[in-house]
N, C-alpha and C positions, 0 to 999 in steps of 0.2 A: 835441676832438671836432669833426669836420667834418660839419655838418648842411646841406650844400649842397642847395638846392631849385631846380631849373631852372624850375619853374612861375612863380616870382616874376619871372623875366626873359623868359618867352616865352608865358605863358598869360594870357588875359583871360576873366573869368567875369562875366557880367552877368545877374543873375536876381532882381531885386526892382524894383518899380515906382518906388522912389526913384532908380533908375538907378546905384546903387553898383557900381563895378567892382572885383572882387576877384581876387587872384592864384591862387585855386583855390576849388573848391566846398566844401572841408572847413574852411577857416579860420574862426575864431570872432572876429568883431570887435565883438560886441555891447557889450562894456565899453569899447571904444575907438572907437566909431562916429564921434565928432567928429574924430578924427585922420584919418579916411578921407573926409571931406566933399569934399576936392579930387579924390578918385578917383571921379568920377561922369560920366556922359554929359552932364550939364548944365554941366560945368566944362571940358570938353575939346572939341577940334574933330574928332578922329579917335581910333580905338582905339590906334593906334601910340603916341600921346602918353602913354597911361596907363601904359606900361611904364617911363617915365622920371620919374614924379613922386616927390618926396622920401619920402613915406610908404612906398612900395614899396621904395626903396633902403634905408631904415632897417630895414625888416623883413628884408631879405636879410642885412644886416650882423649884425643881432642873432641871427638863426637860425644863421648860419655859426659862431657861438661855442658855442651850446647851445640846447636846446629852450626855446621861449618859450610864454607862455600861449595865444597865438592858434593855436598849432599842436598843442595837446594831443590833438586827435583822432588825428592821425597818430602822435604819440608813443605813445599808448595801444595803437594797433594794432600798431606795431612791437615794443613791449615784450611783446606776446602772440604774436609771430611771425606776424602777419597782414601781407599786403602793403598798404602805405599808399598814399595819393594821392601823397605825396612820392616814394616809390620808383618808382611807376608813371611819373610824369613824367620822372624822371631816366633811366629805361630807354628812353624813347621820344622825347625831345626834346633839342635841342642847347643851348637856353637863349640863343638869339640872335634877337631880333626877334619879331614876332607869328607864332608857329608854330601855336598852338592856341587855338581860340575856342569857348567854351561860352556860349550866349546864348539868352535868351527873347525872341522877336520881339514877343510880347505875352503877356497872361495870360488869354486866353479859354480856358475849360475847361467841359466838360460833366459833370464829376464834383465831388463834395465829399468829398475824402479826409480821414480823421480825423487824419492826421499833417501835413496841409497847413495853410495860414494865409492871412489876407488879404494882398494885395499880390502873390501869386503864383498866384491863382486867382480868376477872375471870379465863380465860384459862391460862394466863401468871402466875397468882398467884400459880398455881399448879406445875410449873416447878422449884421446890425448888433447885435441884442440879445445873441446868443450870443457874439459877439466881446467885447463889454464884460464879460460874465460870465467868459469864459475869461481875460481879462487879469488877473483877480484871482488866477489860478493861475500863469500864466506871462506876465508883462508883455512881455518881449522878443519872444517868439515871435509874439504876436498884435498887436504894436504896429508894423505894417509895411504900411500901406495905400497911401501914396503917391498919385500921380496917374497913372492908367493911360493916359489920352488924351495927356497931355503926354509921357509916357515914349515912346509909340509914335512921335509926331511927331519928337521929338528924336533917338531912336535911328536912325530912317531917315536923318536928316541926317548923323549921325556915321558911319554905315555907308557912305554915298555918298562920304565924304571919306577913308575908310580905305584904306591900301595893303595888299592881300592877297597880294602877290607872294611872300611867304615862308611862306604858310599851308600847313600839312600836315594839319591835322585840324579839322573843324568839327562841333560837337555842339550840337544843338538841344534845349532843354528848354522848359518852359512854366510854367503852363498846359498845355494839350494841343497840341503842335506841329502835329498834323495836323488840328486844329480851327481853326487860326489862319488868319485872312483875309490875313495878310502872308507866308505861307510861299512862295507862288509868286513874289511880288515879290522876296524875298530870294534865292532860288535863281537867278533870272534875273540879278540883280545880280552875284552871285558868279561866275556863268558868263561874264559880260562882263569882270570884273576880273582873273580868273586862269584858268589851265588846270585845271579841276576834275578832269581825268583823273589829276592828281597829288595829289588831296586825298581823304582818307578822310572819309566822312560817317557820323555816328552820331546817334542820337536816342533820347530817352526818350519812351515813349508808354504810355497806359493801355490800349491795344489795343481801342479801341472804334470807331476811325475808320480807313478807308483813303482815301488821297488820290486825286484824279482822275487821268486818264490823262496829262495834261500834266505834272503834278508827278512822276509815276512815271517818265516819260521823262527828265526832268531828273536825277532821282536815279540813273538808270542810267548817266549820264555820269561819275559819280564813280569814283575808284579802287576803292572798296569801299563797301558799304552795310551798316551794322550797326544793328539795331533792338533796343534794350533795352526789355523789356516789364515794366512795373510791375504784377506780379501778386503779391499778398501772401497769397492763400488761394484756395480754390476754393468754388464753390457759394454758399450764403447768406452765409457769412462774408466772402467776397470782395465781395459786394454791400453788406455793412455797413461794411467797412473803407474801401472806395473806392466811395462811394455815388453812384448816378446811372444806372448801366447794368447790365442783367441779365447774369448770368454766361454764359448761352447765347450772347449777342451777342459777348462777349469770346472765348469758345472758338472761334466761327466765324471771327472776325477773326484770331485767332492762327494758325489753319490757313492763311489766305490770306497772311499775312505770311511764313510759313515757306516759301512757294513763290516769294517775291519776293526776300528778303534773308537774310543771316545773322542769326539772332535769338538773343537771350539773355534768359531769364527773370531778372529782377532784383528779387528780393524784399527788402523792408526788414524786418529781424527786429525785432519789438517785442513788448511784452506782449500785443498784440492777436492775434498769430498764433503765439507761441512754442510752443504745444502742438499746432500743426497743420502743421509744416514738411514732414513726410514727404509730405503730400498734394501739395505743389508739386513735390517731387522725382519723384513718381509720374507727373507729366505727361509725363515722358520727353523734355524738351527740355534743351539746355544751360542752365546757371543759374549765377548768382553772387550769393550771399547777403551782405548787409552789415548790420551792426547800426545801429539808429536811435540818434541822439544827441539830437535835439530833436523835439518838446517833451520835457522831462526826465521827465515823469510817465508817458511811454509806453515808457521803457527797460525791457527785459526783465530786466535785472540786479537789479531790485528783488524778484524772486521767489527764494526760498531755493534753493540748489543741490540740496538733497536732493529737492525737488519737481521741478525742471527735469530731473533725471536720468531721470525716467520718460518724457520726451519725446524722447529721443535718436533719431536717424535712422540710415539706412544709410550716410550720408556723414560721415566723421570730421572733415572740415573744417567742415561745418555744425555738428557736435557741439561743436567748439571754441568756436563762437560761442554756442551754447546754454549752455555751461558757463563763460562769462566771469565774472569775480569778482563776488560779491554786493555790492550797494551799497543801503543802506536808503533808502527813500523812503516818506513817509507815504501810506498807502492812500487817504486821503480825497481826495488830489489826483486820482487816477485815477477814483475813483467819481464825484466831482463833475463832472469833465470829460466823462465818458461820458454822464452824465445830461443835461448841457447839450446835447451833440451829438445825443442821441437825440430831441430835439424836432424836428429837421429831417432826420434820417437813419434808415435802417433800424436797428432796435434791436440794439445790440451785445449786450446781456444775453441776448437770445434766440438770437443767432447763435453766441455762444461762451459757453455757460452755465458751462462748467468754469472759465474765467478769472474770469467775473463772480462766481461763488460763492466762489472762492479769495480775491478781493479785497474781500469783504464780511464 
């Protein structure tokens, strides 16, 4: 079985304030984190070096023989005939040098999203008591605080030293990228180091912020601009799942982005919104739904199939996600986590009473 994955040889993903560099956004290294300590912005001089470190080469060799534990997310998607991250990279990249970069410039954010965690959101970092309580439910997910200030300082140095001559695609994540004080600096740096007319730009955003005119002008220089908008619901439920900004503001910003760039609504399917997916489809924008994997207690697959069946949508591909195989999880994990989050966020039990009642 040939499980070639070009992302291991050409992709760099940096998105935790520990500075860990991963070969894709889907890989699970929680149980092998010590093996990846050398794969960090604090251990290398530039991002090009990260493609050559032993742990990445070992990963490629192991995966070329068969599926491995770190890549179970893609395996599960492919087994259910969904397009995986591995397949996407193999279709779009050559696997030679730094072609694809996914990076968080920092972790400043203006929302506290229920699926998020400390280390990737400045708003989450402030929930000290809630984080400690949530660690009792999912230690790995909430045990990632790192040092935000040290991360930004070191990342800038590494980026200055990086050769971007082979880059084809740049994707910004966060935090909220358009809330970042470092966005303009990075775009100017990239514009100096390579011809960005040959580079595709994409970005995840919570759709609450539009950048200033100078940033917009820099974005227009790229080969293409694709904005993936993290909207998991509409109305009050949207405000509860991704807490911090009113739905009306998100709606207005969505309209403005649609006039500037190619946009894609990118919902994360979880137990939080599994019964309300049609409302996202009804927004009438292009969309791409993906199932949540972490934290485990938010997976929608813990709801029995005979119940999920009543929430099917007008899109058969979305329905395939809705009807993914059932896997039992203790209800207490979800109830306890939601109660903890409700201390600082708009009440989920009020925003989605149907799910709350089902899980009690």
